[in-house]
C-alpha positions in Angstrom: -192.3 -88.7 119.8 -188.7 -88.1 119.1 -187.0 -85.8 121.5 -185.2 -82.8 119.9 -181.5 -82.8 120.6 -178.9 -80.1 120.4 -176.7 -80.5 117.3 -174.3 -78.6 115.1 -177.2 -77.8 112.9 -178.9 -75.8 115.7 -176.2 -73.2 115.9 -177.2 -69.8 114.4 -173.8 -68.2 114.8 -172.4 -67.4 111.4 -169.0 -68.7 110.6 -166.6 -65.7 110.7 -164.4 -67.1 108.0 -166.9 -69.0 105.8 -166.3 -66.8 102.7 -162.5 -67.1 103.2 -162.9 -70.9 103.4 -165.1 -71.1 100.4 -162.8 -68.8 98.4 -159.7 -70.8 99.3 -161.5 -74.1 98.3 -162.8 -72.5 95.1 -159.3 -71.3 94.1 -157.6 -74.7 95.0 -160.1 -76.6 92.9 -160.4 -74.7 89.6 -161.2 -77.8 87.6 -164.5 -78.1 89.4 -165.8 -74.8 88.0 -164.0 -73.7 84.9 -165.1 -70.4 83.6 -166.7 -69.2 86.8 -165.3 -66.3 88.7 -165.2 -66.1 92.5 -166.3 -62.5 92.5 -169.6 -63.6 90.9 -170.1 -66.4 93.4 -169.3 -64.2 96.3 -171.8 -61.6 95.1 -174.5 -64.3 95.0 -173.7 -65.5 98.5 -173.6 -61.9 99.8 -177.0 -61.1 98.4 -178.7 -64.2 99.8 -178.3 -64.6 103.6 -180.6 -67.7 103.6 -178.3 -69.5 101.2 -175.3 -68.4 103.1 -176.8 -70.0 106.2 -177.2 -73.2 104.2 -173.6 -73.1 103.1 -172.5 -72.5 106.7 -174.5 -75.6 107.9 -173.0 -77.7 105.0 -169.5 -76.6 106.2 -170.2 -77.1 109.9 -171.3 -80.7 109.2 -168.1 -81.5 107.3 -169.4 -81.2 103.7 -166.8 -78.8 102.3 -169.2 -77.2 99.8 -167.8 -76.0 96.5 -169.1 -74.7 93.2 -169.6 -77.5 90.6 -171.6 -75.6 88.0 -174.2 -73.1 87.1 -177.9 -73.4 86.3 -178.2 -72.3 82.7 -181.8 -71.0 83.2 -181.5 -69.2 86.5 -177.8 -68.4 86.6 -177.6 -69.8 90.1 -174.3 -71.4 91.2 -174.6 -75.1 92.2 -172.7 -76.2 95.3 -172.1 -79.9 96.1 -170.5 -81.3 99.2 -167.0 -81.9 98.0 -165.3 -83.4 101.0 -163.1 -86.4 100.1 -165.1 -88.8 102.3 -168.8 -88.7 103.3 -169.3 -85.7 105.6 -168.3 -86.7 109.1 -171.1 -84.7 110.8 -173.7 -86.6 108.7 -172.8 -90.2 109.3 -174.4 -93.1 111.2 -177.9 -92.1 110.0 -180.6 -94.2 108.4 -182.4 -93.1 105.2 -185.7 -91.5 106.4 -188.1 -90.9 109.2 -190.0 -94.1 108.5 -186.8 -96.1 108.7 -185.8 -94.4 111.9 -189.1 -95.1 113.6 -189.0 -98.7 112.4 -185.9 -99.3 114.5 -187.0 -101.0 117.7 -183.5 -101.2 119.2 -180.5 -99.1 118.9 -182.0 -96.4 116.5 -179.6 -94.0 114.9 -179.5 -90.4 116.1 -181.3 -89.1 112.9 -182.2 -89.8 109.3 -180.7 -88.5 106.1 -183.9 -86.8 104.8 -184.5 -85.1 108.2 -180.9 -83.8 108.4 -180.9 -82.7 104.8 -184.1 -80.7 105.4 -182.6 -79.2 108.6 -179.4 -78.2 106.7 -181.5 -76.9 103.7 -179.9 -79.1 101.0 -181.2 -81.6 98.5 -179.8 -85.1 98.7 -177.7 -85.9 95.6 -179.4 -88.2 93.1 -177.5 -90.9 91.3 -176.8 -88.7 88.3 -175.4 -85.9 90.5 -173.3 -88.4 92.5 -171.8 -89.8 89.3 -171.2 -86.2 88.1 -169.4 -85.4 91.4 -167.2 -88.5 90.8 -166.0 -86.9 87.5 -164.5 -84.1 89.6 -162.3 -86.2 91.8 -162.2 -89.4 93.8 -164.8 -89.2 96.5 -165.9 -91.8 99.0 -162.9 -94.1 98.5 -163.2 -95.2 102.2 -166.8 -94.3 103.0 -170.1 -94.4 101.2 -173.0 -91.8 100.8 -176.7 -92.3 100.7 -178.3 -90.9 97.5 -181.8 -90.0 96.6 -183.8 -93.2 96.3 -186.6 -93.7 93.7 -190.0 -94.1 95.4 -190.5 -97.6 94.0 -187.3 -98.8 95.7 -188.1 -97.1 98.9 -191.6 -98.5 98.9 -190.0 -102.0 99.0 -187.9 -101.0 102.1 -184.7 -100.2 100.4 -182.5 -97.2 99.8 -179.5 -96.5 97.6 -176.0 -95.4 98.3 -172.8 -95.0 96.3 -169.0 -95.1 96.7 -165.9 -95.2 94.6 -163.8 -98.3 94.6 -161.4 -100.0 92.1 -161.4 -97.0 89.9 -165.2 -96.8 89.4 -168.4 -95.6 90.9 -170.7 -98.3 92.5 -174.3 -97.8 93.4 -175.7 -100.2 95.8 -178.8 -100.9 97.9 -179.4 -101.5 101.6 -182.4 -101.6 104.0 -183.4 -98.0 104.6 -183.3 -98.6 108.4 -179.6 -99.5 108.3 -176.8 -97.2 109.3 -173.1 -97.4 109.5 -170.2 -95.3 110.9 -168.7 -95.0 107.4 -171.9 -94.0 105.6 -173.3 -90.5 105.5 -174.8 -88.4 102.7 -173.9 -85.5 100.4 -176.2 -82.7 99.2 -176.5 -79.8 96.9 -177.7 -76.2 97.1 -178.2 -73.6 94.4 -177.1 -70.0 95.2 
């Protein structure tokens, strides 16, 4: 059985300046969310403490969440991790619990799917990862695990992406692998 360890995800203390940080990032990156007003985003965050806690965990682990759109059906604002490189607090992890438990020597500290669940985010899928890359150049020196189709995972693999040579690349690796320059990005609707 895996021993629970203290991490930045375990902290329950709210960030005093989360809203100021989010507003500053929102204002500095208007092209990510044209036609969306900060006052509307703030009202949604203020009215949903559980989602605010998710945004705090995203921020605490280096994700730099920002609004990238709005759900047409629910009106919810969609936040993606928009840090330039894969979030530093979410690197050096394998893909899932099965991969973690398969490591007989030198296992990573955690898995992507376990960490994403602890943060409260959904792992970006390939379509979302490509959408993120239309908003800027992300993962030019790092890579990020992305949601892997079940048929690929059943064969022992997992997918990740990065941005090199002016384009997005999607690759595969063994799900049990982990690297200092590979983390993961997520999303949350607020």
